N, C-alpha and C positions, 0 to 999 in steps of 0.2 A: 219746165220750172213752173210750179203752181203759184198762185197769188200769195199764199201765206209765206212761202219761201222768199218771194220777191220783196215783200214788205219787211220781213225780218232782215234781209240783206241790206236793204236801203237804210234801215235804222242802224245796223251794225257799222256799215261803211261811213255813214254820216255822223254817228255818235250822238244821235238825238233820242229823246224820250218819245213815248207814244203821244203824249200831249203836244210836244213840240212838232212832231211830224203832222199831227192833226191840224195844228195852227198853220203850218207851212202850206199844206194842201187844202186848207179851208174845209176840213171835215171834222166830224166829232171824234173825240178819243175812243169812244165806244166802237165806232166803225173800224178804226185801226186795230183795236183789240180783237174784234170779231174776225177780221180778215186773218190776223196772225194765228188765231185759235182754230181757223178752218171752219168756223160756223157761218161765215158770210162769203159768198162767191161774188166778188165785186164786178160791176160792169167794166168794160174797157175804158169808158170815160172816167170812172173813179180811179182806176189803176193808173191811167195816164196823168191824172192830176197829181198823184203821189210821185210819179217818176219826174214829171216836169218841175215840181216844187223842190226837188232835191238834185236836179241836174243829171238824171240817169236815163238810159234807154236800154231796151232789151235787144241783144244780138244773139240769136240762137238760144242756147241755154245759159248765156252769160249776161250779167248786169254790168254795163260799161258806161263811162262818162258820155254825156251828150255832146261834149266838145263845144260847149256854148260859152264863148268868151265874154258875153254880155254880163255874166255873173261876176267876172273879175272887174269889168268896167263899173258895175254897180257898187262893188265892195270897196274899191280903191279910195274914193273920196271919204267914205266912212272912216277908214283907217288913217288916211292922211290928216283928217281933222284932229286926230288924237296924237299922231306921231309927228306931225309937222312935215314941212317939205322945204327943201332948199330953193334958192332962186331958180326959176324955171327958164331954160334957154329955148326960145322959139326957133326951131330949125326950119329949113326950107322944105322939109318933108311934108307931104300933104296930110291933113288930118282926116282920118277915116270916120265914117259914121257907122255905128254898130248896126248890124242887120236887124236885130230885134231890140225893142225898147227895154231899158233897164228898170222901168217902173214896176214891172211885175215882180222882179226880185226884191225891190225895196218894200213893196206892199207885203210880200210874204214875211220878210224879216221883221217888219213893223208889227205884223199880227202876232208873231211869237215873242215879241218884246226885246229883240236884239238891238233895236235902234232907240230904245227909250233911255232917258237919263239915268235910269236905275240899272242899265245893262252893265254887267261886270266883265272881268277878263274872260271867264269861261264862256260867256255869251259871245264875245267878240271872236274867240277862238272857234266856236261853233259856226259863226257866220263865215269865217275864213275857210274852214274845212268844207262847207257846202259850196262856196264859190270856187274853191280849188278843184273839188270833185267834178263840178259842172263844167269847168273850163280847162280840163286836163290838156296840157300842151300836146301830148301824143295824139289826141283826138281832134284837135283843131283843124279845120279845113283850110289850111294855108300852106304855101310853099315853104320848104325847109331843106337845109343841107347840113350834114355833120362833117366837120373838117378837122384835119390834123393841124396842130399849131406848134410849129417849131419855135421854141423860146417862150411858149406859154401864151395864154389869151391876151396878156398885156401887149405882147409883141404884135399880135393880130390887130388890136385896136389902134396901135400906132400906125400900122399900115393903112387901116381904114381912114384915119385922120389925114395921113399924108396924101391919100388918093381923093380926098374930099367926099368920102362916102358917109352919109348920115348913118349913125348907129346909136344904140343905147344898150348898155350891159344890164342884164336882169338876173334873177335867181337869188340864192342866199347871199352871195357876195355883195349884191346891191343893197341888201337889207342891213348889213353890218354897220356898226358905228365907225369902224376903222376901214371902211371899204376902199379908201384911197390907197391903202397899203396892204390890205388883206390879200391872201392868195386863194385861188380856187382852181381846180383842175378842169372843170367843165361848166362854166356859166352859160346862160342863154344870151345871145346877142341879137337884138332886133336889127334887121336891115331890110331895105326895099330890095326886091328881086334877088334872093340868095343865089340863084343859079348864075346870074350875071356877075355878082360879086366874086363867086368862085372862079369864073372864067377870067375876069379882069385882073385878079390878084394871083392867078395861077395856083390856087389852093388845092391841096390833095384831099379828096373826100375819104370818109371812113364810114363804118357801119353805125346805125342808130344806137345811141347809148354810149358812144365813145367820142372823144375829142370835144370840140365846141359846137354847139348847135346854133346855126344861123337861121333865124325865124322871121317870116314876114309878120309885121304887126297886124293885130286884129282891130286895134283902135288908134288912139293918138299917142302911142308909146314913143314914137320918134319926134312928134311935134312938141312933146313935153318931156324934156330931158334935163338932168341936173349935172352940172360940171363939178367934179370933186377930184382934186389931184390931177387935173388935166384930162380926166376920163369922163365920158358922158355916161351917166347912169340913169336908169328909171328911178322914180321915187322909191323910198324904202318900203312904202306900202305896196307898190306894184311888185317890187322884188320879192317880198315875203309871200304875196299871193301867187306869184309864178312858182315859188318853191312849193307851196301847197298843191299847185297844179302839176308838179313834177312827178317823177316815178321813183320806184325803190324806196329808200329811206328819206328822201327829200321832204315829204310831208311831215314826218316825225321831227326832223330837224327844224322845219319851218315853225312848228308849234313852239318849240323851245325859243326860237329867235323872236317870234311875236310876243311871247310872254316877257322876254327880256326887254324888248323895245317898249312895251307898255309900262313896265316897271320903271324904266328910266324916265318916261314922259309923264308919269303920275305926279 
């Protein structure tokens, strides 16, 4: 895969203009244009800046998510400041520190104008898309287990509660205004040590993409949870960002959900 194809795919997957990509990578728009046109063969350093700025890496002939959850960590407070957050419940779960600083993501987004007072809904959606692409759940280097849930995911969280296991429900259902009563077939549920939870509760495992995903937190998802309808959820901002970081049609649904949430909070 040549450099022109890589940059074109980065822009297409991220939904950004040449100028926006240039700002994110701290390059000139003409440099991005020349790479795309095939008139400039960039150094690996230049190409790496483009990939890092949008949260991608090259794997063989494919462009895939870097699996960097620090992009989600950086984006969450930006959206929470607009969407608001319920009272946070401090659990006994340990708060993790991100492996990489979030400042680099904030600096990139500031350069492109997504953090300015003039930023509009489209800018915030672009920020969420980039964060979600960078922090794809499937690419995160954490433990996970997909489990069958007899009686649905709400029955599972009741068992987690009864067993004293810290958890937080995420994904699109956590982003909904009616999340206390809304249904969803396959949310993401953060728990410490998914393998131990499966063994302790005697859960049946299933293949990836099916059932409910039990996922080890990458940050402080468990330490900062919100109780709604006696269920512990992540913040709506975290929920929608994890939906952007999902697979299949989840990112498309996440965009609709984010636009609806921003409209309500406006």
